[in-house]
C-alpha positions as CSV (number, residue, x, y, z in Angstrom):
1,M,-56.6,-85.2,16.3
2,Y,-56.5,-82.2,18.9
3,P,-54.2,-80.0,20.0
4,I,-52.7,-79.6,23.7
5,L,-52.3,-75.8,24.5
6,S,-50.8,-73.5,27.4
7,T,-52.9,-71.1,28.6
8,T,-52.8,-67.6,27.3
9,Y,-53.4,-63.7,28.3
10,F,-55.4,-62.9,25.3
11,G,-53.4,-65.3,23.0
12,P,-52.7,-64.6,19.6
13,V,-54.9,-65.1,16.5
14,Q,-52.7,-68.6,16.4
15,W,-53.7,-69.6,19.7
16,Y,-57.7,-69.2,18.9
17,Q,-57.4,-70.6,15.4
18,K,-56.8,-73.8,17.6
19,L,-59.8,-73.7,19.5
20,A,-61.9,-72.8,16.4
21,R,-60.5,-75.5,14.0
22,H,-60.5,-78.2,16.7
23,G,-63.8,-79.5,18.7
24,S,-61.7,-80.7,21.3
25,V,-58.6,-79.2,22.8
26,L,-56.6,-80.2,25.9
27,M,-55.6,-77.5,28.3
28,E,-52.5,-78.0,30.3
29,G,-52.3,-76.7,33.7
30,C,-49.5,-78.4,35.4
31,E,-46.5,-77.4,33.4
32,N,-43.9,-75.5,35.1
33,Y,-44.5,-71.5,34.4
34,Q,-42.0,-70.2,31.7
35,K,-41.0,-66.7,31.4
36,Q,-41.5,-64.2,28.2
37,T,-44.5,-66.4,26.7
38,F,-48.1,-66.0,25.9
39,R,-49.0,-67.1,29.3
40,N,-48.7,-63.5,30.8
41,R,-48.3,-61.4,27.7
42,C,-50.2,-60.0,24.5
43,V,-48.7,-58.3,21.9
44,I,-51.2,-55.7,20.2
45,A,-50.8,-53.2,17.1
46,T,-50.3,-49.7,18.1
47,A,-49.5,-46.4,16.4
48,N,-46.0,-47.1,17.1
49,G,-45.5,-50.8,16.0
50,P,-46.2,-54.2,17.9
51,Q,-46.2,-53.4,21.9
52,A,-46.1,-56.2,24.3
53,L,-48.1,-56.1,27.6
54,T,-47.2,-58.3,30.1
55,I,-49.0,-59.2,33.7
56,P,-46.2,-59.1,36.5
57,V,-46.6,-62.5,38.4
58,V,-45.3,-63.6,41.7
59,R,-43.7,-67.4,42.2
60,G,-44.9,-69.3,45.7
61,D,-43.0,-72.6,46.9
62,S,-44.3,-74.3,43.3
63,D,-43.7,-73.4,39.8
64,C,-46.4,-75.2,38.7
65,L,-48.6,-72.8,36.3
66,R,-51.9,-73.1,38.2
67,D,-50.0,-71.9,41.5
68,I,-48.8,-68.7,39.9
69,R,-50.0,-65.5,41.4
70,I,-50.8,-62.1,39.6
71,S,-49.0,-58.8,41.5
72,D,-50.2,-55.8,41.7
73,H,-46.7,-54.2,40.9
74,G,-46.6,-51.3,38.4
75,N,-50.3,-50.4,37.9
76,W,-50.4,-52.9,35.3
77,R,-54.6,-52.8,34.8
78,H,-54.8,-49.5,34.4
79,V,-51.6,-49.5,32.5
80,H,-52.7,-52.4,29.7
81,W,-56.3,-50.7,29.2
82,H,-54.9,-47.6,28.3
83,A,-52.7,-49.0,26.0
84,L,-55.9,-50.5,24.5
85,L,-57.5,-47.9,24.2
86,S,-54.7,-45.6,22.6
87,A,-54.4,-48.3,20.0
88,Y,-58.0,-49.5,19.2
89,S,-60.5,-46.7,20.4
90,E,-60.9,-45.7,16.5
91,S,-61.0,-49.6,15.5
92,P,-64.7,-50.2,14.0
93,F,-65.9,-52.3,17.0
94,F,-64.0,-51.1,20.1
95,E,-67.1,-49.7,21.4
96,Y,-69.1,-52.6,20.6
97,Y,-67.0,-55.0,23.0
98,A,-65.1,-52.7,25.2
99,D,-67.9,-53.2,28.0
100,D,-67.1,-57.1,27.8
101,I,-63.4,-56.7,28.0
102,Q,-62.9,-53.8,30.4
103,P,-64.0,-56.2,33.1
104,F,-60.6,-58.0,33.1
105,F,-58.6,-55.0,34.0
106,E,-60.7,-54.1,36.9
107,R,-61.3,-57.0,39.0
108,R,-58.4,-58.6,40.6
109,W,-57.7,-62.4,40.1
110,T,-55.3,-64.3,42.1
111,F,-54.2,-67.1,40.1
112,L,-52.7,-66.3,36.4
113,H,-54.1,-69.7,35.2
114,D,-57.5,-68.7,36.4
115,M,-57.4,-65.3,34.7
116,N,-56.4,-66.7,31.6
117,M,-59.4,-69.4,31.4
118,D,-61.7,-66.7,32.0
119,I,-60.6,-64.5,29.2
120,C,-60.8,-67.7,27.0
121,R,-64.1,-68.2,27.8
122,K,-65.5,-64.6,27.2
123,I,-63.5,-64.3,24.0
124,C,-65.0,-67.6,22.5
125,E,-68.5,-66.4,23.6
126,L,-68.0,-63.1,21.7
127,V,-66.2,-64.8,18.4
128,D,-69.0,-67.4,18.9
129,I,-66.8,-70.5,19.2
130,R,-67.7,-73.4,21.5
131,P,-64.8,-75.6,22.0
132,D,-64.7,-78.6,24.1
133,I,-61.8,-77.5,26.3
134,R,-60.3,-80.5,29.0
135,Y,-58.0,-79.7,31.6
136,T,-54.8,-82.0,32.4
137,D,-54.3,-83.5,35.6
138,E,-50.7,-84.1,35.4
139,Y,-48.1,-83.1,33.3
140,M,-47.1,-84.9,30.4
141,P,-43.5,-84.2,28.4
142,A,-43.9,-84.2,24.6
143,D,-42.5,-87.7,24.3
144,A,-45.2,-89.2,26.5
145,L,-48.2,-87.4,24.9
146,P,-50.8,-89.8,22.7
147,P,-50.2,-89.8,19.1
148,H,-53.4,-88.0,18.6
149,V,-52.4,-85.2,20.5
150,I,-50.9,-82.1,18.3
151,D,-48.6,-80.5,20.8
152,Y,-48.4,-76.5,20.6
153,R,-47.5,-75.8,24.2
154,D,-44.4,-74.3,23.4
155,A,-44.8,-73.7,19.8
156,I,-46.9,-71.0,20.0
157,R,-44.9,-68.0,21.5
158,P,-43.5,-64.3,20.6
159,K,-39.9,-65.3,20.1
160,N,-38.9,-68.0,17.6
161,P,-42.1,-69.4,17.1
162,V,-42.2,-73.1,15.6
163,P,-43.2,-73.6,12.1
164,D,-47.0,-74.2,11.9
165,D,-48.3,-75.8,8.6
166,E,-52.0,-75.2,10.0
167,F,-51.7,-71.2,10.4
168,E,-51.1,-68.6,7.5
169,P,-51.8,-65.0,9.0
170,R,-53.8,-63.6,6.3
171,P,-53.9,-59.8,6.0
172,Y,-57.3,-58.6,7.4
173,Y,-57.7,-54.6,8.2
174,Q,-55.7,-53.1,10.9
175,V,-55.9,-49.2,12.0
176,Y,-52.1,-48.7,11.2
177,A,-51.5,-50.7,8.4
178,R,-51.3,-47.7,6.2
179,K,-48.1,-46.8,8.6
180,H,-46.4,-50.2,9.3
181,G,-48.0,-52.9,7.1
182,F,-50.1,-56.0,8.2
183,L,-48.8,-56.9,11.6
184,P,-49.8,-60.7,11.7
185,N,-50.5,-62.9,14.8
186,M,-51.3,-60.1,17.2
187,S,-53.7,-60.5,19.9
188,I,-56.9,-62.0,19.6
189,L,-58.4,-58.7,20.6
190,D,-56.9,-57.0,17.5
191,L,-58.9,-59.3,15.0
192,L,-61.8,-58.6,17.2
193,F,-61.5,-55.1,17.5
194,N,-60.7,-54.8,13.9
195,M,-63.0,-57.6,12.5
196,G,-65.9,-57.8,15.0
197,P,-68.3,-60.6,14.3
198,E,-66.5,-61.6,11.1
199,S,-63.5,-62.8,13.2
200,I,-64.9,-66.2,13.5
201,F,-64.8,-66.6,9.5
202,Y,-61.1,-65.3,9.9
203,L,-60.4,-68.1,12.4
204,V,-62.0,-71.0,11.1
205,G,-61.0,-70.1,7.3
């Protein structure tokens, strides 16, 4: 059994758990783009509680995810990086990983899918997981997937997620936990900046 996933922008802990626990992963690139999902959004834990960071995108002649372009609207790279600085500069491992993460807010990618996959590869390197990632070459609806493929494409989402028996959001250290309590399933950056090299044990445990 292995999962099929949609790409994410610094996806949640649950998403990276799938990469850590399954030897092979099928990555969807041929689906139609959907708004208000982790495809162009991540959620971080800040002093004021959860905060969503969203990449503005431009649709062209096709709604295929691989064809969705990143917009420069709203100076979002600057906004997102400074939100991370504000939220995590006091976390135990921010300075350790900052030089690896900051380039994603300096370089300009044309396509959302390409940026998401470069982020995925970097996070896997930092967390020390090595999934065998394969890519779809055509879209297959859920009812057409082989029985050994578990469909998480629309299950892992910011609003109304589908129940997932594999994922139990166990508490770990968070900077603002005393103020807000533990905030589950934040962006993988939350786990990385707070737990550092121990992140892998959380993902595979």
